[in-house]
C-alpha positions as YAML, in Angstrom:
chain: A
units: angstrom
residues:
- id: 1
  name: MET
  ca: [-59.25, 18.59, 10.59]
- id: 2
  name: ASN
  ca: [-58.84, 22.05, 12.05]
- id: 3
  name: LEU
  ca: [-56.09, 22.11, 14.69]
- id: 4
  name: LYS
  ca: [-57.59, 25.25, 16.21]
- id: 5
  name: HIS
  ca: [-60.78, 23.34, 16.89]
- id: 6
  name: LEU
  ca: [-58.80, 20.57, 18.59]
- id: 7
  name: LYS
  ca: [-57.00, 23.10, 20.80]
- id: 8
  name: THR
  ca: [-60.33, 24.61, 21.80]
- id: 9
  name: PHE
  ca: [-61.67, 21.11, 22.49]
- id: 10
  name: LEU
  ca: [-58.78, 20.25, 24.82]
- id: 11
  name: THR
  ca: [-59.01, 23.58, 26.61]
- id: 12
  name: LEU
  ca: [-62.73, 23.03, 27.21]
- id: 13
  name: THR
  ca: [-62.05, 19.56, 28.64]
- id: 14
  name: GLU
  ca: [-59.75, 21.20, 31.20]
- id: 15
  name: GLU
  ca: [-61.81, 24.31, 32.02]
- id: 16
  name: LYS
  ca: [-65.23, 22.56, 31.90]
- id: 17
  name: SER
  ca: [-66.73, 25.96, 31.09]
- id: 18
  name: PHE
  ca: [-67.35, 27.80, 27.82]
- id: 19
  name: THR
  ca: [-66.84, 31.12, 29.60]
- id: 20
  name: LYS
  ca: [-63.49, 30.13, 31.12]
- id: 21
  name: THR
  ca: [-62.36, 28.55, 27.85]
- id: 22
  name: ALA
  ca: [-63.11, 31.77, 25.98]
- id: 23
  name: SER
  ca: [-61.12, 33.72, 28.58]
- id: 24
  name: THR
  ca: [-58.15, 31.30, 28.39]
- id: 25
  name: LEU
  ca: [-58.06, 31.43, 24.60]
- id: 26
  name: ASN
  ca: [-58.77, 35.16, 24.53]
- id: 27
  name: CYS
  ca: [-61.74, 34.86, 22.20]
- id: 28
  name: ALA
  ca: [-65.52, 35.30, 22.32]
- id: 29
  name: GLN
  ca: [-67.63, 32.64, 23.96]
- id: 30
  name: SER
  ca: [-69.69, 32.38, 20.77]
- id: 31
  name: GLY
  ca: [-66.46, 31.49, 18.95]
- id: 32
  name: VAL
  ca: [-65.82, 28.62, 21.35]
- id: 33
  name: THR
  ca: [-69.36, 27.38, 20.89]
- id: 34
  name: ALA
  ca: [-69.07, 27.57, 17.09]
- id: 35
  name: GLN
  ca: [-65.75, 25.68, 17.02]
- id: 36
  name: ILE
  ca: [-67.01, 22.85, 19.22]
- id: 37
  name: LYS
  ca: [-70.17, 22.57, 17.16]
- id: 38
  name: ALA
  ca: [-68.12, 22.44, 13.93]
- id: 39
  name: LEU
  ca: [-65.89, 19.70, 15.37]
- id: 40
  name: GLU
  ca: [-68.89, 17.64, 16.51]
- id: 41
  name: GLU
  ca: [-70.50, 17.97, 13.09]
- id: 42
  name: GLU
  ca: [-67.29, 16.92, 11.36]
- id: 43
  name: LEU
  ca: [-66.93, 13.83, 13.54]
- id: 44
  name: GLY
  ca: [-70.64, 13.06, 13.67]
- id: 45
  name: VAL
  ca: [-70.68, 12.64, 17.45]
- id: 46
  name: GLN
  ca: [-71.49, 14.67, 20.54]
- id: 47
  name: LEU
  ca: [-68.33, 15.48, 22.51]
- id: 48
  name: PHE
  ca: [-69.79, 17.26, 25.55]
- id: 49
  name: GLU
  ca: [-72.85, 17.00, 27.77]
- id: 50
  name: ARG
  ca: [-74.22, 20.48, 28.47]
- id: 51
  name: MET
  ca: [-76.38, 20.61, 31.58]
- id: 52
  name: GLY
  ca: [-76.85, 24.21, 32.58]
- id: 53
  name: LYS
  ca: [-73.43, 25.62, 33.31]
- id: 54
  name: ASN
  ca: [-71.91, 22.16, 33.75]
- id: 55
  name: VAL
  ca: [-69.90, 20.82, 30.81]
- id: 56
  name: THR
  ca: [-68.63, 17.22, 30.86]
- id: 57
  name: LEU
  ca: [-67.09, 14.94, 28.27]
- id: 58
  name: THR
  ca: [-69.19, 12.23, 26.67]
- id: 59
  name: ALA
  ca: [-67.69, 8.79, 26.07]
- id: 60
  name: GLU
  ca: [-66.97, 9.85, 22.48]
- id: 61
  name: GLY
  ca: [-65.26, 12.99, 23.76]
- id: 62
  name: LYS
  ca: [-63.05, 10.98, 26.09]
- id: 63
  name: ARG
  ca: [-61.93, 8.79, 23.15]
- id: 64
  name: LEU
  ca: [-60.92, 11.87, 21.19]
- id: 65
  name: VAL
  ca: [-58.68, 13.39, 23.90]
- id: 66
  name: PRO
  ca: [-55.46, 11.31, 23.34]
- id: 67
  name: TYR
  ca: [-55.73, 11.71, 19.56]
- id: 68
  name: ALA
  ca: [-56.19, 15.47, 19.85]
- id: 69
  name: ILE
  ca: [-53.11, 15.66, 22.10]
- id: 70
  name: LYS
  ca: [-51.03, 13.62, 19.60]
- id: 71
  name: MET
  ca: [-52.08, 15.79, 16.66]
- id: 72
  name: LEU
  ca: [-51.28, 19.06, 18.43]
- id: 73
  name: ASN
  ca: [-47.93, 17.71, 19.66]
- id: 74
  name: LEU
  ca: [-47.01, 16.59, 16.16]
- id: 75
  name: SER
  ca: [-48.01, 19.98, 14.81]
- id: 76
  name: ALA
  ca: [-45.74, 21.67, 17.36]
- id: 77
  name: GLU
  ca: [-42.86, 19.36, 16.39]
- id: 78
  name: ILE
  ca: [-43.31, 20.19, 12.72]
- id: 79
  name: ASP
  ca: [-43.29, 23.90, 13.51]
- id: 80
  name: THR
  ca: [-39.87, 23.59, 15.20]
- id: 81
  name: LEU
  ca: [-38.45, 20.92, 12.88]
- id: 82
  name: TYR
  ca: [-36.24, 23.29, 10.87]
- id: 83
  name: GLN
  ca: [-35.83, 26.19, 13.26]
- id: 84
  name: ASN
  ca: [-32.52, 25.08, 14.74]
- id: 85
  name: PHE
  ca: [-31.25, 22.63, 12.14]
- id: 86
  name: SER
  ca: [-29.30, 23.03, 8.97]
- id: 87
  name: ARG
  ca: [-27.04, 20.67, 7.08]
- id: 88
  name: LEU
  ca: [-24.89, 22.25, 4.42]
- id: 89
  name: THR
  ca: [-22.82, 20.22, 1.99]
- id: 90
  name: ILE
  ca: [-19.82, 22.18, 0.74]
- id: 91
  name: GLY
  ca: [-17.64, 21.03, -2.13]
- id: 92
  name: ILE
  ca: [-14.15, 22.35, -1.54]
- id: 93
  name: THR
  ca: [-10.59, 22.19, -2.85]
- id: 94
  name: ASP
  ca: [-8.19, 20.38, -0.51]
- id: 95
  name: SER
  ca: [-5.83, 23.31, 0.05]
- id: 96
  name: ILE
  ca: [-8.72, 25.69, 0.83]
- id: 97
  name: ALA
  ca: [-10.22, 23.14, 3.24]
- id: 98
  name: THR
  ca: [-6.88, 22.75, 5.01]
- id: 99
  name: TYR
  ca: [-5.64, 26.33, 5.20]
- id: 100
  name: LEU
  ca: [-8.61, 28.69, 4.81]
- id: 101
  name: PHE
  ca: [-11.76, 26.91, 5.92]
- id: 102
  name: GLY
  ca: [-11.01, 26.78, 9.65]
- id: 103
  name: ASP
  ca: [-11.62, 30.49, 10.22]
- id: 104
  name: ILE
  ca: [-14.82, 30.37, 8.16]
- id: 105
  name: LEU
  ca: [-16.12, 27.40, 10.14]
- id: 106
  name: LYS
  ca: [-15.25, 28.99, 13.49]
- id: 107
  name: GLU
  ca: [-17.28, 32.13, 12.80]
- id: 108
  name: TYR
  ca: [-20.17, 30.31, 11.16]
- id: 109
  name: THR
  ca: [-20.64, 27.78, 13.97]
- id: 110
  name: ALA
  ca: [-20.63, 30.66, 16.47]
- id: 111
  name: LEU
  ca: [-23.56, 32.17, 14.56]
- id: 112
  name: CYS
  ca: [-25.31, 28.84, 13.90]
- id: 113
  name: PRO
  ca: [-24.28, 26.44, 16.68]
- id: 114
  name: ASP
  ca: [-26.81, 23.76, 15.66]
- id: 115
  name: ALA
  ca: [-25.82, 23.72, 12.00]
- id: 116
  name: GLU
  ca: [-24.08, 20.72, 10.44]
- id: 117
  name: ILE
  ca: [-21.37, 21.08, 7.81]
- id: 118
  name: PHE
  ca: [-20.37, 18.23, 5.52]
- id: 119
  name: LEU
  ca: [-17.22, 18.91, 3.51]
- id: 120
  name: LYS
  ca: [-16.71, 17.06, 0.26]
- id: 121
  name: ILE
  ca: [-13.17, 17.35, -1.12]
- id: 122
  name: ILE
  ca: [-13.71, 17.92, -4.82]
- id: 123
  name: GLY
  ca: [-10.51, 16.41, -6.24]
- id: 124
  name: ASP
  ca: [-11.21, 15.14, -9.75]
- id: 125
  name: PHE
  ca: [-14.97, 15.67, -9.51]
- id: 126
  name: ASP
  ca: [-16.83, 18.02, -11.83]
- id: 127
  name: TYR
  ca: [-18.02, 20.52, -9.22]
- id: 128
  name: CYS
  ca: [-20.20, 22.41, -11.70]
- id: 129
  name: GLN
  ca: [-22.12, 19.21, -12.38]
- id: 130
  name: MET
  ca: [-22.30, 18.51, -8.65]
- id: 131
  name: LEU
  ca: [-23.89, 21.92, -8.14]
- id: 132
  name: ARG
  ca: [-26.34, 21.29, -10.98]
- id: 133
  name: ASP
  ca: [-27.28, 17.87, -9.55]
- id: 134
  name: GLY
  ca: [-27.80, 19.31, -6.06]
- id: 135
  name: GLU
  ca: [-25.09, 17.02, -4.68]
- id: 136
  name: ILE
  ca: [-23.48, 20.02, -3.00]
- id: 137
  name: ASP
  ca: [-25.05, 23.29, -1.85]
- id: 138
  name: LEU
  ca: [-22.00, 25.45, -2.50]
- id: 139
  name: ALA
  ca: [-18.50, 25.08, -3.90]
- id: 140
  name: ILE
  ca: [-15.33, 26.87, -2.82]
- id: 141
  name: VAL
  ca: [-12.65, 26.12, -5.37]
- id: 142
  name: LEU
  ca: [-9.17, 27.14, -6.46]
- id: 143
  name: ASP
  ca: [-9.24, 27.32, -10.24]
- id: 144
  name: ILE
  ca: [-9.11, 29.47, -13.32]
- id: 145
  name: PRO
  ca: [-12.22, 31.70, -13.61]
- id: 146
  name: VAL
  ca: [-15.35, 29.55, -13.84]
- id: 147
  name: LYS
  ca: [-17.58, 30.34, -16.79]
- id: 148
  name: ASN
  ca: [-20.75, 28.25, -16.81]
- id: 149
  name: LYS
  ca: [-24.19, 29.59, -17.65]
- id: 150
  name: HIS
  ca: [-25.76, 27.57, -14.83]
- id: 151
  name: ILE
  ca: [-23.24, 28.57, -12.16]
- id: 152
  name: GLN
  ca: [-23.17, 31.87, -10.28]
- id: 153
  name: VAL
  ca: [-19.79, 33.15, -9.10]
- id: 154
  name: LEU
  ca: [-20.60, 34.80, -5.77]
- id: 155
  name: GLN
  ca: [-17.06, 36.00, -5.16]
- id: 156
  name: LYS
  ca: [-13.53, 35.43, -6.43]
- id: 157
  name: ARG
  ca: [-10.09, 36.36, -5.10]
- id: 158
  name: LYS
  ca: [-6.88, 36.13, -7.07]
- id: 159
  name: GLU
  ca: [-4.29, 33.90, -5.43]
- id: 160
  name: ASN
  ca: [-0.52, 33.91, -5.70]
- id: 161
  name: ILE
  ca: [0.94, 30.57, -6.73]
- id: 162
  name: ALA
  ca: [4.42, 29.92, -5.38]
- id: 163
  name: LEU
  ca: [7.35, 27.65, -6.02]
- id: 164
  name: PHE
  ca: [9.10, 27.13, -2.70]
- id: 165
  name: ALA
  ca: [11.73, 25.04, -1.01]
- id: 166
  name: ALA
  ca: [13.40, 24.53, 2.35]
- id: 167
  name: SER
  ca: [15.69, 27.39, 3.32]
- id: 168
  name: THR
  ca: [18.70, 25.09, 2.79]
- id: 169
  name: HIS
  ca: [17.78, 24.26, -0.81]
- id: 170
  name: ALA
  ca: [20.21, 25.30, -3.53]
- id: 171
  name: LEU
  ca: [17.67, 27.58, -5.23]
- id: 172
  name: SER
  ca: [16.52, 29.27, -2.01]
- id: 173
  name: GLY
  ca: [17.82, 32.81, -1.97]
- id: 174
  name: LYS
  ca: [19.06, 32.63, -5.55]
- id: 175
  name: HIS
  ca: [18.54, 36.08, -7.07]
- id: 176
  name: SER
  ca: [17.31, 34.90, -10.45]
- id: 177
  name: VAL
  ca: [15.94, 31.47, -11.26]
- id: 178
  name: THR
  ca: [15.38, 30.42, -14.87]
- id: 179
  name: THR
  ca: [13.61, 27.45, -16.41]
- id: 180
  name: GLU
  ca: [17.02, 25.82, -16.90]
- id: 181
  name: ASP
  ca: [17.30, 25.43, -13.13]
- id: 182
  name: PHE
  ca: [14.34, 23.06, -13.13]
- id: 183
  name: LYS
  ca: [16.15, 20.48, -15.28]
- id: 184
  name: THR
  ca: [18.13, 19.12, -12.36]
- id: 185
  name: HIS
  ca: [16.06, 19.95, -9.28]
- id: 186
  name: ALA
  ca: [13.27, 17.61, -8.28]
- id: 187
  name: MET
  ca: [9.74, 18.98, -8.02]
- id: 188
  name: LEU
  ca: [6.85, 18.13, -5.72]
- id: 189
  name: LEU
  ca: [3.63, 18.72, -7.62]
- id: 190
  name: PRO
  ca: [-0.13, 18.47, -7.25]
- id: 191
  name: PRO
  ca: [-1.99, 16.12, -9.66]
- id: 192
  name: SER
  ca: [-1.79, 16.64, -13.40]
- id: 193
  name: ASN
  ca: [-5.35, 18.05, -13.53]
- id: 194
  name: CYS
  ca: [-4.41, 20.87, -11.14]
- id: 195
  name: PRO
  ca: [-4.87, 24.13, -13.08]
- id: 196
  name: TYR
  ca: [-1.79, 25.93, -11.75]
- id: 197
  name: ARG
  ca: [0.42, 22.89, -12.33]
- id: 198
  name: GLN
  ca: [-0.84, 22.80, -15.91]
- id: 199
  name: LEU
  ca: [0.05, 26.47, -16.37]
- id: 200
  name: LEU
  ca: [3.55, 25.90, -15.00]
- id: 201
  name: GLU
  ca: [4.16, 22.87, -17.18]
- id: 202
  name: GLN
  ca: [2.89, 24.69, -20.26]
- id: 203
  name: LYS
  ca: [5.46, 27.41, -19.61]
- id: 204
  name: LEU
  ca: [8.27, 24.92, -19.09]
- id: 205
  name: HIS
  ca: [7.32, 22.87, -22.13]
- id: 206
  name: THR
  ca: [7.38, 25.93, -24.40]
- id: 207
  name: GLU
  ca: [11.01, 26.32, -23.40]
- id: 208
  name: GLY
  ca: [11.79, 22.65, -23.90]
- id: 209
  name: ILE
  ca: [11.98, 21.82, -20.20]
- id: 210
  name: ARG
  ca: [10.52, 18.61, -18.81]
- id: 211
  name: PRO
  ca: [10.30, 18.91, -15.02]
- id: 212
  name: LYS
  ca: [11.87, 16.23, -12.86]
- id: 213
  name: ILE
  ca: [8.96, 15.06, -10.74]
- id: 214
  name: ALA
  ca: [9.92, 13.45, -7.44]
- id: 215
  name: LEU
  ca: [6.38, 13.42, -6.03]
- id: 216
  name: GLU
  ca: [2.83, 13.90, -7.25]
- id: 217
  name: THR
  ca: [0.03, 14.10, -4.69]
- id: 218
  name: ASP
  ca: [-3.26, 15.88, -4.07]
- id: 219
  name: SER
  ca: [-2.22, 16.51, -0.45]
- id: 220
  name: ALA
  ca: [-0.80, 19.97, 0.16]
- id: 221
  name: SER
  ca: [0.43, 18.80, 3.57]
- id: 222
  name: ILE
  ca: [2.53, 16.01, 2.04]
- id: 223
  name: ILE
  ca: [4.04, 18.42, -0.47]
- id: 224
  name: LYS
  ca: [5.02, 20.75, 2.37]
- id: 225
  name: GLU
  ca: [6.49, 18.00, 4.56]
- id: 226
  name: SER
  ca: [8.45, 16.57, 1.65]
- id: 227
  name: SER
  ca: [9.84, 19.98, 0.77]
- id: 228
  name: LEU
  ca: [10.84, 20.60, 4.39]
- id: 229
  name: SER
  ca: [12.73, 17.31, 4.27]
- id: 230
  name: GLY
  ca: [14.77, 18.67, 1.37]
- id: 231
  name: ILE
  ca: [13.34, 16.34, -1.27]
- id: 232
  name: GLY
  ca: [12.53, 19.07, -3.77]
- id: 233
  name: ILE
  ca: [10.71, 22.20, -4.85]
- id: 234
  name: GLY
  ca: [7.02, 22.43, -3.98]
- id: 235
  name: LEU
  ca: [4.22, 24.12, -5.88]
- id: 236
  name: LEU
  ca: [1.25, 25.44, -3.90]
- id: 237
  name: PRO
  ca: [-0.88, 28.55, -3.42]
- id: 238
  name: GLU
  ca: [0.98, 31.01, -1.22]
- id: 239
  name: PHE
  ca: [-1.72, 30.95, 1.49]
- id: 240
  name: ALA
  ca: [-0.79, 27.29, 2.14]
- id: 241
  name: ILE
  ca: [2.79, 28.17, 3.11]
- id: 242
  name: LYS
  ca: [2.16, 31.53, 4.78]
- id: 243
  name: LYS
  ca: [3.30, 30.48, 8.27]
- id: 244
  name: GLU
  ca: [6.40, 28.68, 7.02]
- id: 245
  name: LEU
  ca: [7.44, 31.74, 5.02]
- id: 246
  name: ILE
  ca: [7.05, 33.96, 8.09]
- id: 247
  name: TYR
  ca: [9.32, 31.70, 10.13]
- id: 248
  name: HIS
  ca: [11.74, 31.17, 7.22]
- id: 249
  name: MET
  ca: [11.18, 27.45, 7.11]
- id: 250
  name: PHE
  ca: [10.49, 27.90, 3.41]
- id: 251
  name: GLU
  ca: [11.80, 30.39, 0.90]
- id: 252
  name: LYS
  ca: [9.97, 31.31, -2.27]
- id: 253
  name: ILE
  ca: [11.86, 30.45, -5.42]
- id: 254
  name: ASN
  ca: [12.52, 33.63, -7.35]
- id: 255
  name: TYR
  ca: [10.70, 32.55, -10.50]
- id: 256
  name: LYS
  ca: [7.93, 34.81, -11.77]
- id: 257
  name: MET
  ca: [4.48, 33.26, -11.98]
- id: 258
  name: ASP
  ca: [1.37, 35.38, -12.49]
- id: 259
  name: TYR
  ca: [-1.36, 32.86, -13.13]
- id: 260
  name: PRO
  ca: [-5.12, 33.58, -13.37]
- id: 261
  name: ILE
  ca: [-5.93, 31.35, -10.40]
- id: 262
  name: TYR
  ca: [-8.76, 32.39, -8.10]
- id: 263
  name: THR
  ca: [-10.44, 31.19, -4.94]
- id: 264
  name: GLN
  ca: [-14.09, 31.22, -6.01]
- id: 265
  name: ILE
  ca: [-17.39, 30.77, -4.18]
- id: 266
  name: LEU
  ca: [-19.86, 29.12, -6.54]
- id: 267
  name: MET
  ca: [-23.56, 28.29, -6.42]
- id: 268
  name: HIS
  ca: [-26.13, 27.07, -8.92]
- id: 269
  name: GLN
  ca: [-28.10, 30.01, -10.30]
- id: 270
  name: ASP
  ca: [-31.43, 28.47, -9.24]
- id: 271
  name: LYS
  ca: [-30.35, 27.31, -5.79]
- id: 272
  name: TRP
  ca: [-32.82, 28.10, -3.01]
- id: 273
  name: ILE
  ca: [-30.95, 30.00, -0.32]
- id: 274
  name: SER
  ca: [-31.98, 29.06, 3.21]
- id: 275
  name: LYS
  ca: [-31.29, 31.34, 6.15]
- id: 276
  name: ASN
  ca: [-28.32, 29.22, 7.22]
- id: 277
  name: LEU
  ca: [-26.89, 29.04, 3.72]
- id: 278
  name: ALA
  ca: [-27.18, 32.83, 3.40]
- id: 279
  name: GLN
  ca: [-25.29, 33.24, 6.70]
- id: 280
  name: PHE
  ca: [-22.59, 30.83, 5.56]
- id: 281
  name: ILE
  ca: [-22.14, 32.70, 2.29]
- id: 282
  name: ASP
  ca: [-21.81, 36.03, 4.12]
- id: 283
  name: VAL
  ca: [-19.15, 34.58, 6.45]
- id: 284
  name: ALA
  ca: [-17.22, 32.95, 3.59]
- id: 285
  name: LYS
  ca: [-17.24, 36.17, 1.59]
- id: 286
  name: ARG
  ca: [-15.77, 38.15, 4.49]
- id: 287
  name: HIS
  ca: [-12.94, 35.69, 4.93]
- id: 288
  name: LEU
  ca: [-12.17, 35.45, 1.23]
- id: 289
  name: LEU
  ca: [-12.12, 39.15, 0.33]
...
């Protein structure tokens, strides 16, 4: 059923004149006549009595009015259904969610105040598979460079990985720290599947050093709090301890680490990019330059 015909029908019921209806709808009177005739033929009933210039609804026309109103209202609702709504599901590494995502979210919600963001902390999940399955719209991860034929790397930024400790720790301020120093000092580490932990342990193992692990957790905040308490040496991306370094609550351990670890914005190569997703990507790129 033609919605335009229904709109013309309702306008004619109010104006009770083909001439006035044509003027209201800004169209020719012959067009109004043709639309009403087409609607009557489609329904197989007469909707209006035409007696000279007087136009009144028939009983059949009166029955149609509430249904025509419902259909046009539903059409209007459909038209606005997605105009001010967007739900984005972002897979994200814990440390990025905690220390970098706030500024991204602040700018994005200012641009898209009606948007909804659902964050899924990736942890042990295969985020490439999650992108392929459509479980997440986008991934922001801290990892070695992602190479997957189905996944597009929208942007990547190299991150410094730091060993750090409370300013009172024995290794804080030491001019040169060697792998031997890690034999006796406890370490606070992310989970064993963490890429930068793996790179550190590979280096230590090649030199016959087995780190003394006091704590293993996927929470960057717990690693920081434990290190502040003097329990041991923490291992995190430098952006996670930026404020503490500025205020000398932590000191970086003088042990060289140059690992190929990047913050990366990832998306499936065939992902449809909505207006809101495009805006989110632009904001995230600016903050992760």
